[in-house]
N, C-alpha and C positions, 0 to 999 in steps of 0.2 A: 554509551548511554542508550537506553531503549528509545526508539523513535516511533511516533505515530505515522500512519500513512496519510494523514490529513495535514496539509501545509499550504502556505501562501508566501510568495516572495515577489518583491518589486524593486527595480532599480533603473536608473537612467545614467547615461554618460554622454558627454559632448567632447569629441576629439576632432580638432580642426573644424571642418564645415559639417561634420556628420553628428546628428543627434540620435542616439539609440535608446529606446525604451523597451524594457523586458518585464513582463508579468508572467508568473507561473503559479499554478495551483494543482493540488492533487487530492484524490479520494482513494478509497480502498480498491484494491485489485489483487487478484491472486498472483500475478506476475508483474514485471516492469513493462508498462505500456506508455510510450511517449507519443504525444500528438503535438507536433511543432509547426506553428503557422508563421511563415516568413513572407515578406513581400515577393511578388512573382519574379521580380528582376534579381532577387538574391537567393534563389532556390539552392545554390551550392552551399549555403550556410546550414541547411537543415541537418545534414550528416555530421557536420562539425559540432553543432549544438548537442545533438543526440550523444555523440561520443563523449563529450565533456560531462553531460549529466550522468552517464552510466558509471562514472567514477564515484559518484556520491549517492546514487539512488538505486536500490536493488528491488524494491517492490512499490506498487501503486500506479494508478492511472494519472499521468502527469500531463497537463495541458500547458504549453508554452506559447506566448504571444509575443512576437518580435516586430517592432516598428522601427523603421529607419527613415529619417528625414534629413534632407540637405538644407542647411541654412543659407546656402548660396547656390548659384546656378553653374558652379564650376564642374558639375558632373554632367553637363550637357554640352553638345557641340553642334555647329551648323555644318551640314554635309552637302556638297554640290554634286548633283547627278550630271556629270559631264556629258555622258552619252546622250541623255535626254535633251540637255541644253543645246548640244551640237545639232540635234535633229530639228529643234524649234528654229534655230538660227538659219539652218539650210532652207527650211520651209518658208521662212519670212523672205529670204533673198529671192526664192523662186516666185513668190507673190509679187515682190517689187519689180522683177524683170517682166513678169507676165502681164502686169496691169499698169506698169509705168508709175508706180507709186514712189513717193518721196522716201529716201533711205534714212529712216530715223531709228534704226535698230540700236538699242543701247542695253547695257547690263540691267538697268532698272526695268526696262520694258520686258526683257526676257525673264527676269526673276518673278514677274507676275504670274507666269504660267504655273499650273499645278505641278508639284513634285520636283521642281527644279532645285529648290532648297529645302532641306529637311532638318528638323531639330531632333537630334538623336542623343541618347545617353552614352557617355564615354565608357569605354571598357574599364571595369573596376580593377583596381589592384586588390586581388582577393586576400592576400596575406595581410595587407594593411587594414582592410575592412574587418577581417576576422579579429584582428588585434583590438579594434574599436568595439566590436560586439562583445568580446571576451571581457573587456573592461567594465561593461554593464552586467554581463552574465555572472561574473564571480560574486559581487555583493548580493545579487538577487538570489543566488543559490545559497549563500550563507544565511541570508534572512529566512529563506525557505526552510533550511535545515534547523535553524534555531527554533522556529515555531514547531516543527516536528518533534524536536527534543523536549520542549516544554510540555507538549501534549503527551509525549511518551512517558515523561516523569509522572504525570498525573495517572496515567493508565497503570504504570508499574506500582504506584502506591496503592491504588485500588485493588489490584490483584494480590498484593501482599496481605492486605487486610482480609480479603476473601479467603485466602489460604489459611490465615490464622483462625477464622471462623470455622472453616472445614475441619481443621485440626481439633478445635474444641468439641465439635460434635462427634468426632471420631473417638475422643477421649471418653465421652459418655457411653458410646457404643461398646468400647473395650471394657469399661467397668461393668456394664450391664450383661455382657455376653456370658460369663460364668454363672450368673444368677439364673439365666434362662435354663441352663442344664439342671441346676439344683431344683428349680421349681418344677421342671418336667419330671424329675425323679420323685418328688413328693406327690405330684399329681397322679402319676401312674401307680404309685404304691397305694395311694388312697383309693383309687378305683378298684384295684385288685382286692383290697381288704373289704370293700363294700360288696364286691361280687362274690368273694369266697366266704363272707360272713365270719370273719375272725379266724379262718383257717390259716395255719402257718404259711408264710410266703417263702418261696424259693429265692433267697437273696442273690444267688449266683445268676439266676435267670433275670432278675430285676437289674442287676449290675450290667448284664449283657445288653439288655434293652436300652439302658441309659447310655452305655458306651456307643452303641450304634447311633442313637440320636445325637450324641455329642459329636461324633465323627461327621455325621451328615450335615450338621448345622455349624460346624467349626468355621469361623471367619478370621482366624488368627493370621493366616497367610495373606489374605486380602487386606487386612488392616496394616500389616507390615509393608506390603507393596504400596498401598495408598499413602502411607506416611513417607515412604521413600520418594514417591512422586511429588509430594509437597515440598520436601527438601530440595529436589531437583528444580522445582518451580522457582524457589528463591535463588538458587545458583544461576539459573538462566537469566533471571531478571537483573542480576548483578553483572552479567557478562558484557553488556554494552554493544552487542553485535546485532546484526539483522536476524532476529530469532523468532519471527512470527510463525514460520512453518513448524519449527521445533516445538513451540508452545502449543500449536494446534494439535500436533501428534500427542504431546504429553497429556493434554486435556482429554483426548479420546481414551487414553489408557486409564486415566483417573475415573472416567465415566464407566469404563468396563469393570473396574474393581468394585465400585459402589453398587453397580447393578448386580454383581455376584453376591455381595453382602446382602442386598435386599431380597434376592431370591432364596438365600439360605436362612435368613433370620426368621425364626418362627415366633416373633414377639412384636407386639404392637408398639412398645416404646422404641425399640430399635428401628422399626419401620418408619416411625415419625422422624427419627434422626436421619435416616436414609433419604427421605423426601427433602429435608432441609439441605443436605449435602448436594443432592442432585440439582436442586434449584440454584445453589451457589456455583456449581460447576458449569451450569448452563450460562450463568451471568459471566463467568470467566471466559467461556468460549466466545460469547458475543464481544467482549472487550478485546480478546486476542485478534479478532478479525480486523481490528484497527491498527495492529502493530506490524511494522515493517519486517 
């Protein structure tokens, strides 16, 4: 299914004492651009999240916000700085001996000094934490993709309708094109007759002039190619792959053909149809910028 590059997904998971919240959103971008924000203590998760997302997302600027909270304090531990504690105790004993102080050195007294005891975060089991994060990431990504697919379906339906409108305008151009040559023939014959004042006209010369005009203004090849591009547009939209770049190229080719038709057409009616088609192609191009 065609996907839009606009999406949003959110999920949370609680495994053991860890609560993980993930929010992700995306907007249009020429390539895949991932911005992943994780808590400072869990920076190792950034590459794992990016690698996971690359399996599902090929285009778009994707922002991911990862929050990890511990519901208990089992991720912290008290650490004793033995060397520093030994230094304080030795200094206290020197003070006792030097000044004849009472010996009241105790663990509680020593623990009051700065940096003797520190509260530090335990070293994380990275594999276990990644399993917890992945439990939240998977439903968030599925939610994100589902929104992209819904948006993509609407874009696909809009492009199909625009393709049908372009085809209808092309039908009118195709019907009108032979009439332009015939009208030119009649017009040039009338002018020659007026100029020569009823003198016999060289039909061969007239036919040659009309043939030159017909060849110069022929748009048959451009019409065939543009119709082929419209068929290809429908096929691509059915493919269900990441087709944004392919569609972008196809629209450029469609625009090239209609520009050629416009430059060749020596007729006001066809020129108006060309303007209508160019406007629709531009709308298609704008929509395609949203497709993955």
